[in-house]
MITI-528349 format. One line per 10 residues: number of its first residue (from 1); their letters; for each residue x, y, z of C-alpha. Coordinates in nm, 4 decimals, always signed. Layout:
<recs>
NUM	a	X:Y:Z  ...
</recs>
This chain:
<recs>
1	mgnffgelak	+1.6428:+1.2313:-13.7379  +1.6474:+1.3773:-13.3596  +1.8945:+1.1109:-13.2614  +2.1153:+1.1671:-13.6029  +2.1573:+1.5257:-13.5189  +2.1983:+1.4751:-13.1752  +2.4862:+1.2327:-13.2178  +2.6360:+1.4821:-13.5107  +2.6251:+1.7755:-13.2619  +2.8017:+1.5434:-12.9885
11	klaerwvgll	+3.0859:+1.4395:-13.2558  +3.1442:+1.8266:-13.3712  +3.1592:+1.9067:-12.9999  +3.4077:+1.6675:-12.9353  +3.6155:+1.7681:-13.2488  +3.5722:+2.1293:-13.1643  +3.7265:+2.0488:-12.8274  +3.9951:+1.8328:-12.9427  +4.1241:+2.0594:-13.2509  +4.0401:+2.4170:-13.1351
21	avpgllfvsc	+3.9534:+2.4554:-12.7676  +4.2243:+2.2574:-12.5715  +4.5187:+2.3652:-12.8067  +4.3914:+2.6999:-12.8436  +4.3432:+2.7601:-12.4456  +4.6953:+2.6137:-12.4243  +4.8364:+2.8746:-12.6593  +4.6288:+3.1483:-12.4787  +4.7755:+3.0457:-12.1724  +5.1401:+3.0649:-12.2943
31	vwvglqlgwt	+5.0811:+3.4089:-12.4563  +4.9649:+3.5364:-12.0957  +5.2703:+3.3958:-11.9379  +5.4828:+3.5356:-12.2237  +5.3373:+3.8886:-12.1577  +5.3978:+3.8245:-11.7993  +5.7450:+3.7132:-11.7920  +5.9133:+3.8397:-12.1237  +6.2373:+3.7295:-12.2258  +6.4466:+3.8597:-11.9339
41	haldlrllas	+6.2254:+3.6816:-11.6672  +6.1081:+3.3881:-11.9113  +6.1480:+3.0965:-11.6516  +6.0907:+3.2840:-11.3281  +5.8489:+3.0830:-11.1520  +5.8127:+3.2820:-10.8476  +5.7108:+3.5831:-11.0607  +5.4739:+3.3802:-11.2466  +5.3141:+3.2293:-10.9391  +5.2899:+3.6068:-10.7768
51	rasmlgtsls	+5.1045:+3.7481:-11.1315  +4.8837:+3.4212:-11.1367  +4.7864:+3.4877:-10.7736  +4.6941:+3.8532:-10.8524  +4.5075:+3.7525:-11.1487  +4.3016:+3.5064:-10.9524  +4.2200:+3.7900:-10.6658  +4.1081:+4.0169:-10.9104  +3.8775:+3.7675:-11.0792  +3.7555:+3.6399:-10.7607
61	rapgpaqilv	+3.6498:+3.9880:-10.6481  +3.5091:+4.0906:-11.0011  +3.1271:+4.0691:-11.0383  +2.9665:+3.7453:-11.1776  +2.9046:+3.8884:-11.5328  +3.2543:+4.0067:-11.5373  +3.3940:+3.6590:-11.4665  +3.1778:+3.4849:-11.7222  +3.2942:+3.7731:-11.9717  +3.6525:+3.6763:-11.8988
71	vvasllasag	+3.5664:+3.2873:-11.9529  +3.3867:+3.3602:-12.2716  +3.6627:+3.5826:-12.3952  +3.9256:+3.3386:-12.3292  +3.6913:+3.0949:-12.5234  +3.6507:+3.2794:-12.8128  +4.0322:+3.3541:-12.8484  +4.1189:+2.9970:-12.8217  +3.8538:+2.9026:-13.0974  +3.9925:+3.2232:-13.3092
81	vglivqalag	+4.3520:+3.0892:-13.2671  +4.2393:+2.7543:-13.3527  +4.0627:+2.8701:-13.6821  +4.3832:+3.0527:-13.7755  +4.5773:+2.7496:-13.7211  +4.3347:+2.5510:-13.9341  +4.3867:+2.8017:-14.2094  +4.7540:+2.7647:-14.1956  +4.7211:+2.3986:-14.2404  +4.6423:+2.4439:-14.5930
91	plragwlgrw	+4.9537:+2.6044:-14.7091  +5.1583:+2.3914:-14.4792  +5.0426:+2.0746:-14.6378  +5.1036:+2.2507:-14.9910  +5.4636:+2.3166:-14.9055  +5.5275:+1.9818:-14.7425  +5.3767:+1.8035:-15.0609  +5.5910:+2.0198:-15.2996  +5.3202:+2.2649:-15.4333  +5.5054:+2.5872:-15.3686
101	ptglrwaarr	+5.3619:+2.9283:-15.4470  +5.4770:+3.1298:-15.7633  +5.7179:+3.3309:-15.5913  +5.9141:+3.0152:-15.4920  +5.8932:+2.8177:-15.8457  +6.2471:+2.8947:-15.8742  +6.3542:+2.7345:-15.5530  +6.1167:+2.4713:-15.6239  +6.2918:+2.3847:-15.9776  +6.6215:+2.4122:-15.8242
111	rtrartrrwt	+6.5587:+2.1849:-15.5543  +6.3712:+1.9237:-15.8031  +6.6736:+1.9691:-16.0204  +6.8970:+1.8635:-15.7403  +6.7014:+1.5646:-15.6274  +6.6746:+1.4527:-15.9719  +7.0801:+1.4543:-16.0275  +7.0887:+1.2513:-15.7110  +6.8204:+0.9700:-15.8123  +6.9832:+0.9585:-16.1437
121	glvehrqelq	+7.3148:+0.9023:-16.0044  +7.1733:+0.6362:-15.7798  +7.0315:+0.4675:-16.0770  +7.3259:+0.4940:-16.2818  +7.5393:+0.3352:-16.0108  +7.2950:+0.0534:-15.9623  +7.3017:-0.0499:-16.3270  +7.7128:+0.0120:-16.3250  +7.7050:-0.2652:-16.0498  +7.4667:-0.4962:-16.2291
131	rryplpertp	+7.6933:-0.4793:-16.5525  +7.9898:-0.5425:-16.3350  +7.8489:-0.8248:-16.1760  +7.6511:-1.0463:-16.4338  +7.3612:-1.2462:-16.2566  +7.5090:-1.6211:-16.3145  +7.8192:-1.5423:-16.1357  +7.6924:-1.2999:-15.8903  +7.7756:-1.3742:-15.5198  +7.5375:-1.2962:-15.2217
141	eqqhdidava	+7.7714:-0.9981:-15.1120  +7.7463:-0.8482:-15.4797  +7.3732:-0.8747:-15.4595  +7.3625:-0.7214:-15.1087  +7.5589:-0.4060:-15.2671  +7.3291:-0.4020:-15.5552  +7.0059:-0.4060:-15.3130  +7.1566:-0.1567:-15.0689  +7.1733:+0.0969:-15.3683  +6.8135:-0.0026:-15.4847
151	hrinrlspak	+6.7014:+0.1002:-15.1263  +6.8492:+0.4040:-15.1287  +6.6829:+0.4774:-15.4720  +6.3545:+0.3992:-15.3519  +6.3987:+0.5571:-14.9959  +6.4463:+0.8982:-15.2246  +6.1838:+0.8337:-15.4583  +6.0023:+0.5488:-15.6072  +6.0170:+0.7154:-15.9539  +6.2213:+1.0014:-16.1107
161	parptwmgdr	+6.1812:+1.3119:-15.8861  +5.9211:+1.5694:-15.9909  +5.8548:+1.7907:-15.6934  +6.1049:+1.9674:-15.4612  +6.0034:+1.7746:-15.1460  +6.0260:+1.4046:-15.0230  +5.6433:+1.3813:-14.9325  +5.5517:+1.5537:-15.2756  +5.7599:+1.2833:-15.4720  +5.5957:+0.9918:-15.2555
171	vaaveqisld	+5.2551:+1.1221:-15.4250  +5.4099:+1.2021:-15.7729  +5.5514:+0.8528:-15.7739  +5.2312:+0.6645:-15.7253  +5.0893:+0.8739:-16.0445  +5.4062:+0.8069:-16.2404  +5.4201:+0.4418:-16.1776  +5.0509:+0.3779:-16.2558  +5.1145:+0.5444:-16.5909  +5.4402:+0.3697:-16.6642
181	rygldltfgw	+5.3247:+0.0376:-16.5745  +4.9438:+0.0269:-16.6501  +4.8818:+0.3279:-16.8801  +4.6260:+0.4645:-16.6110  +4.6405:+0.8359:-16.5578  +4.5409:+0.8653:-16.1920  +4.4568:+1.2438:-16.2368  +4.1443:+1.1326:-16.3953  +4.1320:+0.7939:-16.2822  +4.1145:+0.7838:-15.9102
191	prlwlvlpeh	+3.7977:+0.9226:-15.8282  +3.6484:+0.6423:-16.0518  +3.8564:+0.4013:-15.9065  +3.7446:+0.5113:-15.5598  +3.4032:+0.4363:-15.6425  +3.4745:+0.0732:-15.7219  +3.7108:+0.0045:-15.4278  +3.6139:-0.2374:-15.1489  +3.4809:-0.0689:-14.8294  +3.7833:-0.2254:-14.6232
201	vrtelttang	+4.0203:-0.0518:-14.8767  +3.8766:+0.2870:-14.8667  +3.8775:+0.2750:-14.5014  +4.2281:+0.2080:-14.4679  +4.3002:+0.5089:-14.7183  +4.0705:+0.7309:-14.5320  +4.2394:+0.6398:-14.2136  +4.6043:+0.6925:-14.3536  +4.4821:+1.0129:-14.5116  +4.3644:+1.1212:-14.1579
211	qfaaavltga	+4.6740:+1.0368:-13.9927  +4.8458:+1.2813:-14.2489  +4.5762:+1.5615:-14.1992  +4.6372:+1.5441:-13.8367  +5.0109:+1.5608:-13.8645  +4.9941:+1.8477:-14.0823  +4.7235:+2.0408:-13.8461  +4.9908:+1.9627:-13.5500  +5.2595:+2.1305:-13.7822  +5.0425:+2.4472:-13.8236
221	walpylvlgt	+5.0310:+2.4900:-13.4338  +5.4097:+2.5347:-13.4412  +5.3698:+2.8452:-13.6339  +5.1655:+3.0608:-13.3618  +5.4511:+2.9299:-13.0924  +5.7333:+3.0527:-13.3220  +5.5452:+3.4193:-13.3403  +5.4970:+3.3886:-12.9629  +5.8898:+3.3054:-12.9349  +5.9451:+3.6712:-13.0411
231	lwwpalpaal	+5.8281:+3.7839:-12.6953  +5.8920:+3.4653:-12.4697  +6.1722:+3.2556:-12.5889  +6.0530:+2.9275:-12.4174  +5.8072:+2.9049:-12.6939  +6.0886:+2.8675:-12.9535  +6.1942:+2.5155:-12.8484  +5.8181:+2.4277:-12.8184  +5.7693:+2.5452:-13.1812  +6.0894:+2.3186:-13.2899
241	vtglsawtra	+5.9417:+2.0183:-13.1234  +5.5774:+2.0466:-13.2374  +5.7121:+2.1025:-13.5914  +5.9691:+1.8028:-13.5861  +5.7387:+1.5761:-13.4471  +5.4600:+1.6665:-13.7003  +5.6905:+1.6545:-13.9790  +5.8161:+1.3055:-13.8813  +5.4488:+1.1869:-13.8512  +5.3656:+1.3512:-14.1883
251	rtaiaeltdl	+5.6260:+1.1564:-14.3307  +5.5069:+0.8136:-14.1889  +5.1864:+0.8764:-14.2774  +5.2292:+0.9746:-14.6538  +5.4445:+0.6826:-14.7077  +5.1857:+0.4407:-14.5655  +4.9529:+0.6528:-14.7779  +5.0930:+0.6268:-15.1018  +5.2001:+0.2472:-15.0581  +4.8223:+0.1843:-15.0021
261	sesavdlhgr	+4.7124:+0.3826:-15.3032  +4.9691:+0.2019:-15.5165  +4.8742:-0.1184:-15.3594  +4.4891:-0.0320:-15.4725  +4.5901:+0.0440:-15.8375  +4.7738:-0.2865:-15.8270  +4.4804:-0.5204:-15.6786  +4.1718:-0.3173:-15.8078  +4.2613:-0.1752:-16.1263  +4.0944:-0.4297:-16.3381
271	alavalgtap	+3.7863:-0.3631:-16.1158  +3.7765:-0.0237:-16.2943  +3.8400:-0.1334:-16.6352  +3.5666:-0.4009:-16.5830  +3.3079:-0.1296:-16.4304  +3.3960:+0.0888:-16.7660  +3.3424:-0.1947:-17.0130  +3.7174:-0.1992:-17.1271  +3.7926:-0.5374:-16.9849  +3.5840:-0.8690:-16.9661
281	adstgpltpa	+3.3652:-0.9237:-16.6585  +3.5369:-1.2669:-16.6023  +3.8906:-1.1257:-16.6658  +4.1637:-1.1717:-16.3355  +4.4906:-1.0501:-16.2738  +4.6554:-0.6976:-16.2825  +4.5490:-0.4460:-16.5414  +4.7582:-0.4722:-16.8639  +4.9022:-0.1261:-17.0087  +4.6370:-0.1732:-17.3288
291	egeqvtrrvr	+4.3351:-0.1963:-17.0891  +4.4971:+0.0934:-16.8706  +4.5325:+0.2910:-17.1806  +4.1718:+0.2423:-17.3131  +4.0579:+0.3161:-16.9020  +4.2612:+0.6434:-16.9393  +4.1121:+0.7306:-17.3000  +3.7525:+0.6744:-17.1607  +3.8078:+0.8900:-16.8314  +3.9781:+1.1560:-16.9922
301	kgr	+3.7014:+1.2062:-17.2368  +3.9005:+1.4077:-17.4793  +4.0531:+1.6470:-17.2132
</recs>
C-alpha cells in the first residue's frame, strides 16, 4: 500500500505541475509583464529588461525568508489561477456541446433552427438528385454529385440537428442514430453498455474523451488571457491563438469520440442484450430494433 500511495502522489504531483503550475506560472509572469509595460510600451524590451533587473536586485537584497515568501506567493497565485481555469472549463465544455444556459435558450433555439433548415435543404437536394438520376442509368459523375451532397450533410450533422453547435450535434446524433436504427435509448443504455464493452474498446473511448477534456482545458486558458488583454494588448492575440487551437482540437477529438461510440453500439450492442437476457446467448450480428426496444424498456425501468 505504501508503494501504491507513493505512486499515486507522484502522479498527482505530475498532474498538478502539468495542468496548474506551469501554465499558471506563465500567466502570472505575463500579468507582471503587463503591469510593468501596459498598452503604451507593450513591446518595449529595454524597459522590460530594466524592470526585471530592478526586481532581481530587490530580491537578492531581501532576506531569505522574504525570498521564500515571494516564491511561495508565486506558486500559490499560479495554482489559484489554475483552479479558476479548471472551474471555467465546465461552462466552456457545456457551451461547445450546445448546452447553453437559460438566458441564452432563445439564441440556442434560433441557432438550432438555422442549422436544421440548412441540413433539411441539403437532404432534400440529395433526394432530388437521386430522383433526377435513377440508379440503373446513373453515371459515375452523377453518383459523385450525390455523394458530394451526402458528405456535406454528414459534415454538418449525421442526424437532424438538435443542438446549436457542431460538437453538440455530433453527440446528439449518436443518441438519435442508436434510437432510430436499433431502438436503443443511450441515455439509459450507455452506462450498462460501458460495463460489457471489452477493455480495449473502453481504453479507446477513454483516450478520446481525455483528448477532448484536454482541449477544453486549453480553451479555458484563453479566458484569463482575454481579460489580461485589457491591460496588455499582446495577451489578446495569445488568447485568440489559444482559443482557436483548442477549439480545433476539440472538434477533432469529439468527432473521434462520437465515431467510436457509434461503432461500440454497432459492434457490442448485442452483448448488452445478451447480458440483460433479451437476446439468446449464442446470437450474433448487430442488435435488431425489436431487441433494442426490449433493452430500452428493461433499462428505463418505467422511467
